C-alpha positions in Angstrom: -39.8 27.4 51.2 -38.5 27.2 47.4 -35.2 25.4 47.2 -33.7 28.3 45.1 -34.7 30.7 48.0 -33.3 28.3 50.7 -30.0 28.4 48.6 -29.8 32.1 48.3 -30.5 32.2 52.1 -27.6 29.8 52.7 -25.0 31.8 50.5 -26.1 34.9 52.6 -25.5 33.0 55.8 -22.0 32.1 54.3 -21.0 35.4 54.2 -21.2 35.9 58.2 -21.5 32.9 60.0 -19.9 32.9 63.2 -19.5 31.9 67.1 -19.7 34.9 69.8 -19.2 35.7 73.5 -21.2 36.2 76.8 -18.6 38.6 77.7 -19.2 42.3 78.5 -21.2 44.6 76.0 -18.3 46.4 74.7 -15.7 43.5 74.8 -15.2 41.4 71.4 -14.1 38.2 73.5 -14.2 35.1 71.9 -17.2 32.9 73.1 -16.6 29.4 73.8 -16.8 26.7 71.0 -18.1 23.3 71.6 -15.8 20.9 72.0 -16.8 17.2 71.0 -15.2 13.7 69.9 -17.4 10.7 70.3 -20.9 10.3 68.0 -22.7 10.6 71.3 -21.0 13.7 72.5 -21.6 15.3 69.2 -25.3 14.6 69.4 -25.3 15.9 73.1 -23.6 19.2 71.9 -26.6 20.1 69.9 -28.4 21.0 73.2 -25.7 23.6 74.1 -26.9 25.7 71.1 -30.2 26.7 73.0 -32.0 26.8 69.8 -34.6 24.5 70.2 -37.7 24.8 72.3 -37.2 23.3 75.8 -40.0 20.8 75.8 -39.4 19.6 72.1 -37.2 16.4 73.0 -40.8 15.1 74.6 -41.8 14.6 71.1 -40.1 11.6 70.4 -41.9 8.7 71.3 -39.6 6.8 73.6 -42.0 3.8 73.5 -40.9 3.1 69.7 -37.7 1.5 70.7 -38.2 -1.9 70.3 -35.3 -4.3 69.2 -35.4 -4.2 65.1 -34.4 -7.7 63.7 -31.0 -7.5 61.9 -32.8 -8.8 58.7 -34.8 -5.4 58.3 -31.5 -3.4 58.8 -30.3 -5.5 56.0 -32.9 -4.8 53.5 -33.3 -1.2 54.2 -29.4 -0.6 53.9 -29.4 -2.8 50.8 -32.1 -0.4 49.3 -29.7 2.6 50.0 -27.0 0.5 48.5 -28.7 -0.1 45.4 -29.0 3.4 44.6 -25.6 4.7 45.4 -21.7 4.2 44.2 -20.8 3.8 47.7 -21.0 0.6 48.9 -23.5 0.3 52.0 -22.9 -2.6 54.2 -24.7 -4.1 57.3 -22.9 -6.0 60.3 -22.5 -5.5 64.1 -20.1 -2.4 63.7 -22.9 -0.7 61.7 -25.7 -2.0 64.4 -23.9 -0.5 67.2 -24.4 3.1 65.7 -27.7 2.5 64.5 -28.6 1.8 68.2 -26.6 4.9 69.4 -28.8 6.9 66.9 -32.1 5.5 67.4 -32.1 4.3 71.2 -29.5 5.9 73.1 -29.5 9.4 71.4 -33.0 9.2 69.7 -34.2 12.9 71.1 -30.7 14.5 69.9 -31.1 12.9 66.5 -34.5 14.6 66.3 -32.7 18.2 66.8 -30.1 17.1 64.1 -32.8 16.1 61.7 -34.4 19.5 62.1 -30.8 21.1 61.1 -30.7 18.6 58.2 -33.9 20.1 56.6 -31.4 23.3 56.6 -28.4 22.1 55.5 -29.0 18.9 53.3 -30.3 20.9 50.4 -27.2 23.0 50.4 -25.0 20.0 50.6 -27.0 18.2 47.9 -26.7 21.2 45.7 -22.8 21.3 46.0 -22.1 17.7 45.8 -24.0 17.6 42.5 -22.0 20.4 41.3 -18.9 18.4 41.8 -20.5 15.4 40.5 -19.9 13.4 43.8 -22.3 11.0 45.6 -25.3 12.6 47.1 -25.0 10.0 50.0 -21.7 12.1 51.2 -23.9 14.6 52.6 -24.0 12.1 55.8 -20.3 12.5 56.6 -21.1 15.9 57.9 -23.5 14.0 60.3 -20.7 11.9 61.5 -18.3 14.9 61.4 -20.4 17.4 63.3 -23.8 16.1 64.0 -24.7 19.2 61.7 -23.3 21.6 64.2 -21.6 24.4 62.6 -19.9 25.4 66.3 -18.5 21.9 66.7 -14.8 22.0 67.6 -12.8 18.5 68.0 -10.3 18.1 70.9 -7.6 18.0 67.9 -8.7 21.5 66.7 -11.0 20.5 63.7 -13.8 22.9 63.3 -17.3 23.5 61.6 -19.7 21.5 59.7 -16.9 19.4 57.7 -14.6 19.2 60.8 -11.4 21.2 59.1 -8.4 21.8 61.0 -6.4 25.3 60.3 -3.8 24.2 57.9 -6.0 21.7 55.8 -8.8 24.5 55.7 -6.1 27.0 54.2 -5.3 24.4 51.4 -8.7 25.3 50.1 -8.5 29.0 50.6 -10.7 29.1 53.7 -9.8 32.3 55.6 -9.1 32.1 59.4 -7.8 34.9 61.3 -8.6 36.6 64.7 -12.1 37.8 63.8 -13.2 35.2 61.1 -13.1 31.7 60.5 -14.4 30.4 57.1 -14.4 26.8 58.3 -17.6 27.8 59.8 -19.0 28.7 56.6 -21.6 26.3 55.6 -21.3 27.2 51.7 -17.2 27.8 51.7 -16.7 24.8 54.0 -19.0 22.3 52.0 -17.3 23.5 48.7 -14.0 22.8 50.5 -15.3 19.1 51.6 -16.2 18.7 48.0 -12.8 19.3 46.5 -11.1 17.2 49.5 -13.3 14.3 49.1 -12.6 14.7 45.1 -8.9 14.7 45.7 -9.2 11.6 48.0 -11.0 9.8 45.4 -8.3 10.4 42.7 -5.9 8.9 45.2 -7.8 5.7 46.2 -10.7 5.2 44.0 -12.8 3.6 46.8 -15.3 5.9 48.8 -14.8 3.7 51.9 -11.1 4.1 51.7 -11.6 8.0 51.1 -13.7 8.3 54.1 -11.1 6.7 56.3 -8.7 9.2 54.7 -10.9 12.4 55.2 -11.4 11.2 58.9 -7.2 10.1 59.6 -5.6 11.2 56.7 -4.3 9.9 53.3 -0.9 9.1 54.8 -2.6 6.9 57.6 -4.7 4.9 55.0 -1.5 4.2 52.7 0.3 3.1 55.6 -2.5 0.6 56.8 -2.7 -0.6 53.2 1.2 -1.3 53.1 0.6 -3.2 56.9 -1.9 -5.2 55.3 0.1 -6.3 52.3 -2.0 -4.2 49.9 -5.2 -5.1 51.0 -7.8 -2.4 50.1 -11.1 -3.4 51.0 -12.1 -1.4 54.2 -13.5 -4.3 56.1 -10.4 -6.3 55.7 -8.4 -3.2 56.4 -10.5 -2.6 59.5 -7.8 -4.0 62.0 -5.1 -1.9 60.3 -6.7 1.5 60.9 -6.6 3.6 64.1 -10.0 3.6 66.1 -11.4 6.8 64.9 -11.2 5.7 61.0 -12.3 1.9 62.0 -15.3 3.8 63.5 -16.1 6.2 60.9 -17.6 4.1 58.0 -20.0 2.3 60.1 -21.2 5.3 61.7 -21.7 7.0 58.3 -23.9 3.9 57.1 -25.8 4.0 60.3 -26.5 7.8 59.8 -27.5 7.3 56.2 -30.2 4.7 57.3 -31.5 6.4 60.2 -32.0 9.7 58.7 -33.9 8.1 55.7 -35.7 5.9 58.0 -36.2 7.9 61.3 -40.0 7.6 61.1 -39.7 3.9 61.3 -38.3 4.2 64.9 -40.8 6.8 65.7 -38.1 9.9 65.8 -39.5 13.3 64.1 -37.8 16.4 63.2 -37.5 19.3 65.7 -37.0 22.4 64.0 -35.0 25.0 65.5 -36.6 28.1 67.1 -36.2 30.0 64.1 -36.0 29.0 60.3 -34.4 30.9 57.4 -37.9 31.7 56.1 -37.9 34.1 59.3 -34.8 36.0 58.6 -33.2 38.4 56.1 -29.7 40.3 55.8 -28.7 43.5 57.2 -25.5 45.4 56.2 -23.0 46.7 58.9 -20.5 49.5 57.8 -18.7 49.9 61.2 -17.0 47.8 63.8 -20.0 45.9 65.7 -20.3 43.6 68.6 -22.9 40.8 68.6 -23.7 41.5 72.4 -24.1 45.2 71.4 -27.1 44.0 68.9 -28.4 41.7 71.2 -28.6 44.2 74.0 -30.4 46.9 71.7 -32.6 44.8 69.9 -35.1 41.6 70.7 -32.5 39.1 69.6 -30.9 36.5 71.8 -27.4 35.7 71.7 -27.9 32.2 70.7 -30.2 33.3 67.4 -27.3 35.6 66.5 -25.0 32.8 67.1 -27.1 30.4 65.0 -27.6 32.7 61.9 -24.0 34.1 61.9 -21.3 31.3 63.2 -18.0 32.4 61.3 -17.6 35.5 63.4 -15.5 33.7 65.6 -15.3 36.5 68.2 -18.7 37.7 67.9 -17.3 40.8 66.5 -17.1 42.7 63.1 -13.7 44.7 62.8 -13.9 47.7 60.8 -15.2 46.6 57.4 -13.4 47.2 54.1 -17.1 47.3 52.8 -20.5 46.6 53.9 -20.8 43.4 55.4 -23.9 41.6 55.6 -25.4 39.5 58.9 -28.7 37.6 59.1 -31.3 38.7 61.7 -34.8 37.8 62.2 -36.8 39.6 60.0 -39.4 41.0 62.9 -36.2 42.4 64.2 -34.4 44.4 61.4 -36.9 47.5 62.0 -35.3 47.9 65.2 -31.9 47.1 64.3 -32.1 50.1 61.6 -33.5 52.5 64.4 -30.7 51.6 67.0 -27.9 51.6 64.7 -26.1 54.7 66.1 -26.4 53.2 69.6 -25.2 49.8 68.4 -22.1 51.3 66.8 -21.7 53.4 70.1 -21.7 50.4 72.3 -19.2 48.7 70.4 -16.2 49.8 72.2 -12.7 48.6 72.4 -11.4 45.4 74.2 -12.1 45.7 78.0 -9.5 46.9 80.2 -7.8 44.8 83.3 -9.6 47.0 85.6 -12.9 46.8 83.7 -12.5 43.0 84.1 -11.9 42.9 87.5 -14.8 45.3 88.4 -16.8 42.6 86.5 -15.6 39.4 88.5 -18.4 37.4 90.0 -20.6 38.0 86.9 -22.8 34.6 86.9 -25.0 35.6 83.9 -26.0 32.9 81.9 -24.3 30.5 84.4 -25.0 27.4 86.6 -23.7 27.1 90.3 -21.9 24.3 91.4 -20.1 23.3 94.5 -16.6 22.5 94.3 -14.7 20.4 96.8 -11.0 21.5 97.2 -8.7 18.6 96.8 -5.1 18.2 97.9 -2.6 20.1 96.0 -5.3 22.4 94.8 -5.0 26.3 94.4 -6.8 29.1 93.5 -5.3 29.5 89.8 -5.5 25.8 89.4 -9.2 25.9 90.2 -9.7 28.7 88.0 -8.4 27.4 85.2 -10.2 24.2 85.4 -13.4 25.9 85.3 -13.0 28.7 82.6 -13.0 31.6 85.1 -10.6 33.9 87.4 -9.6 34.0 90.9 -11.1 37.2 91.4 -14.2 35.5 90.2 -13.9 32.3 92.8 -12.9 35.5 95.4 -16.3 37.2 94.7 -18.5 34.1 94.8 -16.7 32.9 98.3 -15.9 36.2 100.1 -15.7 34.4 103.8 -12.9 31.9 102.4 -9.6 32.3 103.4 -6.7 32.9 100.7 -5.1 29.6 101.9 -7.2 26.5 100.9 -7.7 23.4 102.7 -8.3 20.0 101.3 -12.4 19.6 101.8 -13.0 22.8 101.8 -16.5 23.8 99.5 -16.4 26.4 97.1 -19.3 28.0 95.2 -18.1 28.4 91.5 -20.4 29.3 88.6 -19.5 27.9 85.2 -21.4 27.9 81.9 -22.9 25.1 80.2 -20.3 24.0 77.9 -17.7 24.0 81.0 -20.2 21.9 82.9 -20.6 19.3 80.2 -16.7 19.0 80.1 -16.5 18.5 83.7 -19.4 15.9 83.7 -17.7 14.0 80.8 -14.3 14.1 82.6 -15.5 12.6 85.9 -17.5 10.1 83.7 -14.4 9.0 81.8 
């Protein structure tokens, strides 16, 4: 696909990117974002997008994970360093993250490489426009694993992980329906401006990265506690853990993406690429669920193509609003526009929600053992459901629970991963 065309597609996607809900067809509810924190969890979150064919992870050659001599890493990273104004160093902190990328999460790195083919041309274009080092694109790997729907525990969102107030500093609109922090073009522009600002303060790219992660005040305080030391590796022990890990993870990401083939890791493309999409304009309120019900496009594909409408719903537009659809589905969308708009009704009522209790579509059953002190509301909150859901799923259970009782509960994949992570910690 020509580079100019790819950028044009990216600019179109910027107008529409969003997450959405698996709720009722007529209910513009918020879909669950993907909450992440560590590099491992970021990479694992890519599987929740359901954008990759189920058997694609088998492409990775697990036999090619033998230990690589440190000297090889040093040489390869020195080659990156030679061509960049950013210092690329090799040490055991960096090696730890190389191992995560090439051994522990190599399959997910293949998925990330597939997404890189989409986002890196855009990042290069924007970084070059701001005269910033092109290697800064690897920050988005550390921030989000190139998952535009990633949300940190602190509320940072999108490819570049902006919190709501920092996003507003760069005029990223965030309201109840639209979140431009998930817009690839606008968020990348904001990231470039922020990186420029931080470099004006610190004049050192390692400190800029630490400040991007933890905030400029945190880095200033670390320098003060270190008696004016400004070299990152000498400042390391004075920084919070997240900022300590940030630069090593960045260096490792740059190395791995440039040398993935040496580790037998191949790019896994998403099930749809931007050569296969085009835009259509909507002129009335519309929900993504209504679109998915009317034309042959899954919610996951709609979510991937349009991640910034945070509730999977476009409210009354002031002017026609573009969204991206697979080219093959556009004739069906045009033919079914009337029914799509008519099925986008106001938000569901209490009675409708009660009537829909127990819906287990796109969910997985788990068995929950009741613990001392548990009660229905507490269990429902933990599993992102309602007590009406639990009662429908367990019609034979008494209202009064006893420790040791087993409940059947249906959860979505994101909730299941959150529960699994909490059990492992």
